[in-house]
C-alpha positions, 0 to 999 in steps of 0.5 A, spaced: 500 499 500 502 507 497 503 511 503 505 519 504 511 520 508 511 527 511 519 526 513 521 525 507 517 527 503 515 522 498 511 516 496 513 509 500 510 502 498 508 498 505 507 491 504 499 490 506 501 485 511 504 491 515 498 495 515 493 497 520 486 500 521 484 506 526 477 508 527 478 515 531 472 518 535 472 525 538 467 529 541 464 535 539 460 541 540 455 538 536 456 530 536 462 525 534 465 526 529 468 519 527 475 519 522 478 512 518 485 511 517 490 506 515 496 507 519 504 503 518 511 503 521 516 504 515 523 507 517 522 510 523 516 514 521 509 513 523 505 513 517 497 515 517 492 515 511 485 517 511 480 513 508 473 514 507 468 508 512 467 504 506 475 503 504 475 502 512 470 496 512 474 493 506 480 492 509 482 486 512 488 489 515 487 488 524 484 494 527 487 498 533 485 501 538 485 509 536 
């Protein structure tokens, strides 16, 4: 899967086995906001890729708490 590394400002390919999915929820004044992300670690850098709910559910990566 392709991620963008902010430190090196370049795209990196991460094997699908190293990708995890994360659901982040926070309270706002008007209710609750849910963000879906795919995460990985590559050469010491944590990588995040925000995705929509359909892509999140279709991914077979292991889910971690966020």
